[in-house]
N, CA, C and O atoms as CSV, one atom per row, in Angstrom:
chain,resi,resn,atom,element,x,y,z
A,1,MET,N,N,82.210,87.935,83.200
A,1,MET,CA,C,81.095,88.860,83.044
A,1,MET,C,C,80.913,89.720,84.282
A,1,MET,O,O,80.586,90.902,84.179
A,2,ASP,N,N,81.121,89.134,85.442
A,2,ASP,CA,C,80.939,89.867,86.686
A,2,ASP,C,C,81.883,91.065,86.765
A,2,ASP,O,O,81.485,92.136,87.222
A,3,THR,N,N,83.126,90.891,86.325
A,3,THR,CA,C,84.092,91.986,86.343
A,3,THR,C,C,83.651,93.100,85.404
A,3,THR,O,O,83.798,94.278,85.732
A,4,LYS,N,N,83.116,92.750,84.252
A,4,LYS,CA,C,82.642,93.767,83.308
A,4,LYS,C,C,81.493,94.572,83.914
A,4,LYS,O,O,81.434,95.792,83.756
A,5,LYS,N,N,80.583,93.891,84.607
A,5,LYS,CA,C,79.469,94.598,85.250
A,5,LYS,C,C,79.989,95.530,86.335
A,5,LYS,O,O,79.516,96.658,86.471
A,6,ARG,N,N,80.956,95.060,87.101
A,6,ARG,CA,C,81.521,95.886,88.170
A,6,ARG,C,C,82.188,97.140,87.603
A,6,ARG,O,O,81.998,98.240,88.122
A,7,ILE,N,N,82.967,96.966,86.541
A,7,ILE,CA,C,83.649,98.101,85.918
A,7,ILE,C,C,82.627,99.076,85.335
A,7,ILE,O,O,82.763,100.289,85.495
A,8,ALA,N,N,81.608,98.552,84.662
A,8,ALA,CA,C,80.570,99.420,84.093
A,8,ALA,C,C,79.860,100.197,85.202
A,8,ALA,O,O,79.595,101.391,85.057
A,9,TYR,N,N,79.556,99.524,86.295
A,9,TYR,CA,C,78.884,100.176,87.426
A,9,TYR,C,C,79.773,101.259,88.025
A,9,TYR,O,O,79.301,102.353,88.336
A,10,LEU,N,N,81.057,100.956,88.186
A,10,LEU,CA,C,82.014,101.940,88.691
A,10,LEU,C,C,82.057,103.163,87.784
A,10,LEU,O,O,82.029,104.296,88.266
A,11,LEU,N,N,82.124,102.941,86.478
A,11,LEU,CA,C,82.189,104.058,85.536
A,11,LEU,C,C,80.917,104.900,85.549
A,11,LEU,O,O,80.985,106.129,85.539
A,12,VAL,N,N,79.771,104.251,85.572
A,12,VAL,CA,C,78.503,105.000,85.586
A,12,VAL,C,C,78.399,105.844,86.855
A,12,VAL,O,O,78.110,107.038,86.789
A,13,VAL,N,N,78.635,105.224,88.000
A,13,VAL,CA,C,78.548,105.959,89.270
A,13,VAL,C,C,79.578,107.081,89.296
A,13,VAL,O,O,79.266,108.206,89.688
A,14,GLY,N,N,80.805,106.777,88.878
A,14,GLY,CA,C,81.869,107.781,88.886
A,14,GLY,C,C,81.568,108.966,87.987
A,14,GLY,O,O,81.728,110.115,88.398
A,15,ILE,N,N,81.136,108.696,86.765
A,15,ILE,CA,C,80.847,109.777,85.815
A,15,ILE,C,C,79.696,110.641,86.314
A,15,ILE,O,O,79.777,111.868,86.273
A,16,VAL,N,N,78.638,110.013,86.779
A,16,VAL,CA,C,77.497,110.779,87.294
A,16,VAL,C,C,77.935,111.665,88.462
A,16,VAL,O,O,77.574,112.840,88.527
A,17,LEU,N,N,78.708,111.098,89.375
A,17,LEU,CA,C,79.098,111.872,90.557
A,17,LEU,C,C,80.135,112.948,90.246
A,17,LEU,O,O,80.189,113.959,90.946
A,18,ILE,N,N,80.957,112.760,89.219
A,18,ILE,CA,C,81.867,113.833,88.796
A,18,ILE,C,C,81.044,115.025,88.323
A,18,ILE,O,O,81.333,116.167,88.680
A,19,PHE,N,N,80.019,114.756,87.520
A,19,PHE,CA,C,79.180,115.850,87.033
A,19,PHE,C,C,78.384,116.493,88.165
A,19,PHE,O,O,78.206,117.711,88.184
A,20,VAL,N,N,77.910,115.692,89.094
A,20,VAL,CA,C,77.190,116.248,90.249
A,20,VAL,C,C,78.115,117.159,91.044
A,20,VAL,O,O,77.738,118.275,91.402
A,21,ARG,N,N,79.322,116.685,91.319
A,21,ARG,CA,C,80.283,117.483,92.092
A,21,ARG,C,C,80.645,118.765,91.351
A,21,ARG,O,O,80.745,119.831,91.958
A,22,ASN,N,N,80.839,118.658,90.038
A,22,ASN,CA,C,81.186,119.826,89.242
A,22,ASN,C,C,80.043,120.837,89.232
A,22,ASN,O,O,80.274,122.045,89.280
A,23,ARG,N,N,78.825,120.344,89.172
A,23,ARG,CA,C,77.650,121.224,89.127
A,23,ARG,C,C,77.384,121.887,90.476
A,23,ARG,O,O,77.061,123.073,90.546
A,24,LEU,N,N,77.525,121.100,91.552
A,24,LEU,CA,C,77.243,121.626,92.882
A,24,LEU,C,C,78.363,122.476,93.438
A,24,LEU,O,O,78.128,123.378,94.242
A,25,GLY,N,N,79.576,122.194,93.014
A,25,GLY,CA,C,80.720,122.858,93.615
A,25,GLY,C,C,81.010,122.216,94.959
A,25,GLY,O,O,80.395,121.215,95.326
A,26,SER,N,N,81.944,122.796,95.683
A,26,SER,CA,C,82.287,122.208,96.969
A,26,SER,C,C,82.671,123.293,97.954
A,26,SER,O,O,83.440,124.205,97.649
A,27,TYR,N,N,82.116,123.166,99.131
A,27,TYR,CA,C,82.491,124.061,100.209
A,27,TYR,C,C,83.345,123.319,101.224
A,27,TYR,O,O,83.682,123.852,102.281
A,28,MET,N,N,83.688,122.089,100.891
A,28,MET,CA,C,84.504,121.257,101.768
A,28,MET,C,C,85.979,121.563,101.493
A,28,MET,O,O,86.371,121.698,100.334
A,29,PRO,N,N,86.794,121.672,102.534
A,29,PRO,CA,C,88.227,121.875,102.296
A,29,PRO,C,C,88.815,120.724,101.476
A,29,PRO,O,O,88.397,119.574,101.611
A,30,GLN,N,N,89.774,121.047,100.638
A,30,GLN,CA,C,90.347,120.051,99.738
A,30,GLN,C,C,90.971,118.886,100.498
A,30,GLN,O,O,90.814,117.735,100.090
A,31,PHE,N,N,91.674,119.159,101.595
A,31,PHE,CA,C,92.319,118.071,102.337
A,31,PHE,C,C,91.280,117.127,102.936
A,31,PHE,O,O,91.513,115.920,103.004
A,32,ALA,N,N,90.148,117.653,103.368
A,32,ALA,CA,C,89.089,116.803,103.924
A,32,ALA,C,C,88.471,115.945,102.822
A,32,ALA,O,O,88.211,114.758,103.019
A,33,SER,N,N,88.243,116.548,101.680
A,33,SER,CA,C,87.660,115.825,100.552
A,33,SER,C,C,88.578,114.686,100.112
A,33,SER,O,O,88.120,113.568,99.880
A,34,LEU,N,N,89.861,114.972,100.000
A,34,LEU,CA,C,90.809,113.935,99.590
A,34,LEU,C,C,90.970,112.871,100.667
A,34,LEU,O,O,91.161,111.698,100.347
A,35,GLY,N,N,90.899,113.257,101.928
A,35,GLY,CA,C,90.969,112.287,103.024
A,35,GLY,C,C,89.807,111.310,102.984
A,35,GLY,O,O,89.996,110.104,103.138
A,36,ILE,N,N,88.608,111.831,102.776
A,36,ILE,CA,C,87.422,110.971,102.665
A,36,ILE,C,C,87.559,110.047,101.455
A,36,ILE,O,O,87.220,108.866,101.528
A,37,ALA,N,N,88.055,110.589,100.346
A,37,ALA,CA,C,88.232,109.783,99.133
A,37,ALA,C,C,89.210,108.640,99.365
A,37,ALA,O,O,88.970,107.518,98.919
A,38,ILE,N,N,90.299,108.912,100.052
A,38,ILE,CA,C,91.300,107.870,100.322
A,38,ILE,C,C,90.711,106.791,101.224
A,38,ILE,O,O,90.925,105.601,100.989
A,39,ILE,N,N,89.978,107.194,102.246
A,39,ILE,CA,C,89.341,106.218,103.148
A,39,ILE,C,C,88.353,105.345,102.372
A,39,ILE,O,O,88.352,104.125,102.532
A,40,LEU,N,N,87.517,105.957,101.537
A,40,LEU,CA,C,86.557,105.185,100.734
A,40,LEU,C,C,87.265,104.237,99.768
A,40,LEU,O,O,86.794,103.125,99.528
A,41,THR,N,N,88.385,104.673,99.220
A,41,THR,CA,C,89.149,103.818,98.310
A,41,THR,C,C,89.686,102.595,99.035
A,41,THR,O,O,89.596,101.479,98.524
A,42,ILE,N,N,90.242,102.797,100.221
A,42,ILE,CA,C,90.778,101.683,101.007
A,42,ILE,C,C,89.662,100.714,101.400
A,42,ILE,O,O,89.824,99.499,101.288
A,43,VAL,N,N,88.538,101.250,101.859
A,43,VAL,CA,C,87.399,100.398,102.231
A,43,VAL,C,C,86.896,99.623,101.013
A,43,VAL,O,O,86.567,98.442,101.121
A,44,SER,N,N,86.838,100.277,99.869
A,44,SER,CA,C,86.370,99.629,98.646
A,44,SER,C,C,87.285,98.479,98.234
A,44,SER,O,O,86.806,97.421,97.826
A,45,ILE,N,N,88.586,98.679,98.338
A,45,ILE,CA,C,89.528,97.614,97.985
A,45,ILE,C,C,89.380,96.440,98.946
A,45,ILE,O,O,89.391,95.284,98.523
A,46,GLY,N,N,89.243,96.732,100.232
A,46,GLY,CA,C,89.023,95.657,101.203
A,46,GLY,C,C,87.739,94.898,100.919
A,46,GLY,O,O,87.702,93.671,101.002
A,47,LEU,N,N,86.687,95.631,100.584
A,47,LEU,CA,C,85.404,95.000,100.266
A,47,LEU,C,C,85.496,94.170,98.987
A,47,LEU,O,O,84.893,93.100,98.896
A,48,LEU,N,N,86.242,94.655,98.007
A,48,LEU,CA,C,86.441,93.892,96.772
A,48,LEU,C,C,87.104,92.549,97.071
A,48,LEU,O,O,86.707,91.521,96.521
A,49,ILE,N,N,88.101,92.558,97.931
A,49,ILE,CA,C,88.785,91.315,98.299
A,49,ILE,C,C,87.799,90.340,98.937
A,49,ILE,O,O,87.794,89.153,98.612
A,50,VAL,N,N,86.967,90.844,99.842
A,50,VAL,CA,C,85.965,89.991,100.493
A,50,VAL,C,C,84.968,89.464,99.464
A,50,VAL,O,O,84.638,88.278,99.467
A,51,GLU,N,N,84.487,90.344,98.584
A,51,GLU,CA,C,83.513,89.936,97.563
A,51,GLU,C,C,84.067,88.836,96.664
A,51,GLU,O,O,83.367,87.873,96.352
A,52,LYS,N,N,85.300,88.977,96.255
A,52,LYS,CA,C,85.901,87.990,95.354
A,52,LYS,C,C,86.205,86.680,96.077
A,52,LYS,O,O,85.959,85.600,95.538
A,53,ARG,N,N,86.735,86.771,97.287
A,53,ARG,CA,C,87.082,85.545,98.026
A,53,ARG,C,C,85.842,84.732,98.385
A,53,ARG,O,O,85.869,83.502,98.350
A,54,LEU,N,N,84.760,85.421,98.728
A,54,LEU,CA,C,83.526,84.721,99.091
A,54,LEU,C,C,82.634,84.463,97.877
A,54,LEU,O,O,81.565,83.864,97.996
A,55,ASP,N,N,83.087,84.923,96.709
A,55,ASP,CA,C,82.346,84.743,95.460
A,55,ASP,C,C,80.908,85.252,95.591
A,55,ASP,O,O,79.950,84.557,95.252
A,56,LEU,N,N,80.790,86.474,96.089
A,56,LEU,CA,C,79.471,87.079,96.271
A,56,LEU,C,C,78.924,87.560,94.932
A,56,LEU,O,O,79.694,87.962,94.060
A,57,PRO,N,N,77.606,87.524,94.758
A,57,PRO,CA,C,77.020,88.038,93.517
A,57,PRO,C,C,77.189,89.554,93.428
A,57,PRO,O,O,77.611,90.202,94.386
A,58,PHE,N,N,76.855,90.104,92.267
A,58,PHE,CA,C,77.056,91.529,92.007
A,58,PHE,C,C,76.385,92.403,93.067
A,58,PHE,O,O,77.037,93.259,93.663
A,59,PHE,N,N,75.102,92.197,93.303
A,59,PHE,CA,C,74.395,92.868,94.395
A,59,PHE,C,C,74.037,91.796,95.403
A,59,PHE,O,O,73.153,90.977,95.152
A,60,TYR,N,N,74.700,91.792,96.520
A,60,TYR,CA,C,74.553,90.691,97.466
A,60,TYR,C,C,73.894,91.092,98.777
A,60,TYR,O,O,73.662,90.232,99.626
A,61,GLY,N,N,73.590,92.354,98.967
A,61,GLY,CA,C,72.970,92.787,100.217
A,61,GLY,C,C,71.488,92.468,100.220
A,61,GLY,O,O,70.787,92.706,99.236
A,62,TYR,N,N,71.025,91.939,101.312
A,62,TYR,CA,C,69.603,91.605,101.420
A,62,TYR,C,C,69.037,92.225,102.693
A,62,TYR,O,O,69.618,92.085,103.770
A,63,ALA,N,N,67.933,92.891,102.570
A,63,ALA,CA,C,67.211,93.424,103.719
A,63,ALA,C,C,65.805,93.754,103.256
A,63,ALA,O,O,65.554,93.947,102.066
A,64,ARG,N,N,64.920,93.814,104.187
A,64,ARG,CA,C,63.520,94.002,103.834
A,64,ARG,C,C,63.217,95.446,103.412
A,64,ARG,O,O,62.509,95.658,102.427
A,65,HIS,N,N,63.730,96.422,104.127
A,65,HIS,CA,C,63.368,97.826,103.870
A,65,HIS,C,C,64.608,98.693,103.682
A,65,HIS,O,O,64.789,99.667,104.413
A,66,TRP,N,N,65.443,98.368,102.742
A,66,TRP,CA,C,66.665,99.136,102.544
A,66,TRP,C,C,66.469,100.323,101.607
A,66,TRP,O,O,67.337,101.195,101.557
A,67,ASP,N,N,65.404,100.393,100.888
A,67,ASP,CA,C,65.145,101.487,99.951
A,67,ASP,C,C,66.331,101.735,99.014
A,67,ASP,O,O,66.770,102.874,98.860
A,68,GLY,N,N,66.836,100.699,98.403
A,68,GLY,CA,C,67.928,100.845,97.441
A,68,GLY,C,C,69.302,100.662,98.039
A,68,GLY,O,O,70.286,100.707,97.300
A,69,GLY,N,N,69.425,100.460,99.326
A,69,GLY,CA,C,70.722,100.294,99.964
A,69,GLY,C,C,71.474,99.072,99.490
A,69,GLY,O,O,72.688,98.982,99.673
A,70,TYR,N,N,70.782,98.140,98.892
A,70,TYR,CA,C,71.424,96.922,98.417
A,70,TYR,C,C,72.237,97.164,97.151
A,70,TYR,O,O,72.936,96.260,96.693
A,71,LEU,N,N,72.163,98.340,96.586
A,71,LEU,CA,C,72.935,98.648,95.387
A,71,LEU,C,C,74.384,98.997,95.713
A,71,LEU,O,O,75.159,99.336,94.819
A,72,ILE,N,N,74.744,98.916,96.969
A,72,ILE,CA,C,76.093,99.268,97.380
A,72,ILE,C,C,76.975,98.027,97.328
A,72,ILE,O,O,76.671,97.005,97.943
A,73,ASN,N,N,78.061,98.134,96.591
A,73,ASN,CA,C,79.105,97.126,96.572
A,73,ASN,C,C,80.436,97.864,96.430
A,73,ASN,O,O,80.466,99.093,96.496
A,74,SER,N,N,81.523,97.141,96.239
A,74,SER,CA,C,82.832,97.792,96.180
A,74,SER,C,C,82.930,98.769,95.006
A,74,SER,O,O,83.581,99.808,95.125
A,75,ALA,N,N,82.302,98.455,93.891
A,75,ALA,CA,C,82.338,99.348,92.730
A,75,ALA,C,C,81.615,100.660,93.034
A,75,ALA,O,O,82.071,101.732,92.636
A,76,PHE,N,N,80.494,100.572,93.737
A,76,PHE,CA,C,79.767,101.787,94.099
A,76,PHE,C,C,80.599,102.659,95.035
A,76,PHE,O,O,80.677,103.873,94.852
A,77,LEU,N,N,81.217,102.041,96.034
A,77,LEU,CA,C,82.026,102.821,96.976
A,77,LEU,C,C,83.200,103.496,96.280
A,77,LEU,O,O,83.550,104.628,96.612
A,78,LEU,N,N,83.807,102.814,95.324
A,78,LEU,CA,C,84.911,103.419,94.588
A,78,LEU,C,C,84.404,104.553,93.700
A,78,LEU,O,O,85.075,105.574,93.551
A,79,GLY,N,N,83.230,104.376,93.113
A,79,GLY,CA,C,82.618,105.467,92.351
A,79,GLY,C,C,82.295,106.652,93.239
A,79,GLY,O,O,82.443,107.802,92.827
A,80,LEU,N,N,81.854,106.373,94.459
A,80,LEU,CA,C,81.585,107.437,95.428
A,80,LEU,C,C,82.873,108.160,95.811
A,80,LEU,O,O,82.864,109.374,96.016
A,81,ALA,N,N,83.962,107.436,95.907
A,81,ALA,CA,C,85.258,108.063,96.197
A,81,ALA,C,C,85.612,109.073,95.108
A,81,ALA,O,O,86.241,110.094,95.386
A,82,THR,N,N,85.210,108.790,93.877
A,82,THR,CA,C,85.467,109.705,92.766
A,82,THR,C,C,84.847,111.072,93.035
A,82,THR,O,O,85.433,112.101,92.697
A,83,PHE,N,N,83.666,111.081,93.641
A,83,PHE,CA,C,83.008,112.345,93.994
A,83,PHE,C,C,83.934,113.200,94.855
A,83,PHE,O,O,84.040,114.409,94.650
A,84,PHE,N,N,84.595,112.576,95.806
A,84,PHE,CA,C,85.457,113.325,96.716
A,84,PHE,C,C,86.815,113.651,96.093
A,84,PHE,O,O,87.431,114.654,96.452
A,85,TYR,N,N,87.287,112.815,95.163
A,85,TYR,CA,C,88.522,113.143,94.440
A,85,TYR,C,C,88.299,114.299,93.471
A,85,TYR,O,O,89.245,115.013,93.138
A,86,ALA,N,N,87.074,114.492,93.017
A,86,ALA,CA,C,86.768,115.462,91.963
A,86,ALA,C,C,86.735,116.890,92.497
A,86,ALA,O,O,85.727,117.586,92.373
A,87,VAL,N,N,87.836,117.314,93.087
A,87,VAL,CA,C,87.946,118.700,93.544
A,87,VAL,C,C,87.823,119.621,92.332
A,87,VAL,O,O,87.233,120.699,92.410
A,88,THR,N,N,88.384,119.182,91.222
A,88,THR,CA,C,88.152,119.818,89.921
A,88,THR,C,C,87.707,118.715,88.963
A,88,THR,O,O,87.859,117.529,89.257
A,89,MET,N,N,87.168,119.103,87.842
A,89,MET,CA,C,86.728,118.117,86.852
A,89,MET,C,C,87.918,117.264,86.396
A,89,MET,O,O,87.786,116.051,86.233
A,90,THR,N,N,89.065,117.893,86.193
A,90,THR,CA,C,90.257,117.166,85.749
A,90,THR,C,C,90.678,116.127,86.771
A,90,THR,O,O,90.960,114.983,86.412
A,91,TYR,N,N,90.724,116.511,88.040
A,91,TYR,CA,C,91.084,115.555,89.100
A,91,TYR,C,C,90.102,114.387,89.126
A,91,TYR,O,O,90.500,113.237,89.308
A,92,GLY,N,N,88.839,114.684,88.948
A,92,GLY,CA,C,87.823,113.640,88.960
A,92,GLY,C,C,88.004,112.637,87.832
A,92,GLY,O,O,87.905,111.429,88.047
A,93,VAL,N,N,88.268,113.139,86.632
A,93,VAL,CA,C,88.458,112.251,85.479
A,93,VAL,C,C,89.724,111.416,85.655
A,93,VAL,O,O,89.716,110.212,85.400
A,94,ILE,N,N,90.809,112.053,86.090
A,94,ILE,CA,C,92.059,111.316,86.324
A,94,ILE,C,C,91.845,110.248,87.392
A,94,ILE,O,O,92.285,109.110,87.234
A,95,ALA,N,N,91.175,110.613,88.471
A,95,ALA,CA,C,90.915,109.654,89.553
A,95,ALA,C,C,90.077,108.489,89.049
A,95,ALA,O,O,90.361,107.337,89.378
A,96,LEU,N,N,89.054,108.770,88.258
A,96,LEU,CA,C,88.187,107.700,87.753
A,96,LEU,C,C,88.956,106.745,86.841
A,96,LEU,O,O,88.773,105.530,86.922
A,97,VAL,N,N,89.807,107.281,85.982
A,97,VAL,CA,C,90.611,106.431,85.098
A,97,VAL,C,C,91.551,105.551,85.924
A,97,VAL,O,O,91.651,104.348,85.682
A,98,LEU,N,N,92.237,106.151,86.897
A,98,LEU,CA,C,93.153,105.377,87.743
A,98,LEU,C,C,92.407,104.348,88.582
A,98,LEU,O,O,92.845,103.204,88.705
A,99,GLU,N,N,91.282,104.752,89.157
A,99,GLU,CA,C,90.485,103.820,89.963
A,99,GLU,C,C,90.014,102.632,89.128
A,99,GLU,O,O,90.063,101.486,89.575
A,100,THR,N,N,89.564,102.916,87.924
A,100,THR,CA,C,89.071,101.851,87.049
A,100,THR,C,C,90.195,100.882,86.690
A,100,THR,O,O,90.002,99.667,86.719
A,101,ALA,N,N,91.364,101.418,86.352
A,101,ALA,CA,C,92.501,100.559,86.001
A,101,ALA,C,C,92.930,99.703,87.189
A,101,ALA,O,O,93.168,98.504,87.039
A,102,ILE,N,N,93.028,100.311,88.357
A,102,ILE,CA,C,93.434,99.573,89.558
A,102,ILE,C,C,92.373,98.541,89.929
A,102,ILE,O,O,92.707,97.414,90.295
A,103,TYR,N,N,91.115,98.913,89.837
A,103,TYR,CA,C,90.019,97.993,90.162
A,103,TYR,C,C,90.039,96.784,89.228
A,103,TYR,O,O,89.892,95.646,89.673
A,104,LEU,N,N,90.220,97.035,87.942
A,104,LEU,CA,C,90.286,95.945,86.965
A,104,LEU,C,C,91.470,95.034,87.260
A,104,LEU,O,O,91.338,93.810,87.228
A,105,LEU,N,N,92.618,95.621,87.544
A,105,LEU,CA,C,93.808,94.836,87.872
A,105,LEU,C,C,93.576,93.984,89.117
A,105,LEU,O,O,93.913,92.800,89.137
A,106,LEU,N,N,93.004,94.584,90.148
A,106,LEU,CA,C,92.728,93.837,91.378
A,106,LEU,C,C,91.721,92.718,91.148
A,106,LEU,O,O,91.879,91.624,91.689
A,107,CYS,N,N,90.697,92.977,90.358
A,107,CYS,CA,C,89.709,91.928,90.047
A,107,CYS,C,C,90.389,90.735,89.390
A,107,CYS,O,O,90.107,89.588,89.737
A,108,GLU,N,N,91.276,91.001,88.450
A,108,GLU,CA,C,91.955,89.916,87.739
A,108,GLU,C,C,92.938,89.182,88.645
A,108,GLU,O,O,93.010,87.953,88.609
A,109,VAL,N,N,93.694,89.917,89.455
A,109,VAL,CA,C,94.665,89.293,90.357
A,109,VAL,C,C,93.950,88.441,91.397
A,109,VAL,O,O,94.355,87.308,91.659
A,110,ILE,N,N,92.899,88.975,91.985
A,110,ILE,CA,C,92.163,88.234,93.015
A,110,ILE,C,C,91.479,87.019,92.399
A,110,ILE,O,O,91.458,85.946,93.001
A,111,LYS,N,N,90.915,87.183,91.195
A,111,LYS,CA,C,90.260,86.057,90.526
A,111,LYS,C,C,91.269,84.937,90.271
A,111,LYS,O,O,90.969,83.765,90.497
A,112,THR,N,N,92.456,85.295,89.803
A,112,THR,CA,C,93.503,84.308,89.551
A,112,THR,C,C,93.930,83.635,90.843
A,112,THR,O,O,94.113,82.418,90.884
A,113,HIS,N,N,94.091,84.424,91.899
A,113,HIS,CA,C,94.508,83.874,93.192
A,113,HIS,C,C,93.447,82.931,93.757
A,113,HIS,O,O,93.769,81.852,94.255
A,114,VAL,N,N,92.194,83.338,93.678
A,114,VAL,CA,C,91.100,82.506,94.192
A,114,VAL,C,C,90.978,81.227,93.362
A,114,VAL,O,O,90.757,80.151,93.918
A,115,THR,N,N,91.120,81.334,92.036
A,115,THR,CA,C,91.046,80.166,91.163
A,115,THR,C,C,92.185,79.194,91.464
A,115,THR,O,O,91.971,77.983,91.519
A,116,ASP,N,N,93.396,79.720,91.658
A,116,ASP,CA,C,94.539,78.868,91.989
A,116,ASP,C,C,94.350,78.181,93.331
A,116,ASP,O,O,94.709,77.014,93.489
A,117,SER,N,N,93.793,78.894,94.294
A,117,SER,CA,C,93.547,78.317,95.619
A,117,SER,C,C,92.500,77.210,95.546
A,117,SER,O,O,92.601,76.210,96.256
A,118,ALA,N,N,91.503,77.387,94.697
A,118,ALA,CA,C,90.435,76.390,94.564
A,118,ALA,C,C,90.951,75.103,93.915
A,118,ALA,O,O,90.454,74.016,94.211
A,119,LYS,N,N,91.938,75.223,93.040
A,119,LYS,CA,C,92.489,74.053,92.364
A,119,LYS,C,C,93.279,73.168,93.325
A,119,LYS,O,O,93.374,71.958,93.121
A,120,GLN,N,N,93.839,73.764,94.362
A,120,GLN,CA,C,94.669,73.001,95.298
A,120,GLN,C,C,93.853,72.247,96.243
A,120,GLN,O,O,94.390,71.548,97.102
């Protein structure tokens, strides 16, 4: 169930931000936008590994006055990367589909690896 929630969250954030990017346009150079997207993707994958290995809940950040900052997890960061990949609407949709597929694959691989490690 946790993987389904993560994928749904990634899709919602990604779709919303693709439309935001398309509506606002971009004055950022394409290479800078793609560079930021790649960095966010790498950070998101690293965070996903940590989340799965430590078996963290869906929203695991705790603080007294974060004003919604606790909604950030690896799925959110990957959805945010979609904003920067979405130089055009087509690029954004392609990026979101690829990100979702890779994220799902990584969730399953890490879950299997963690489960196998726990059995030993």
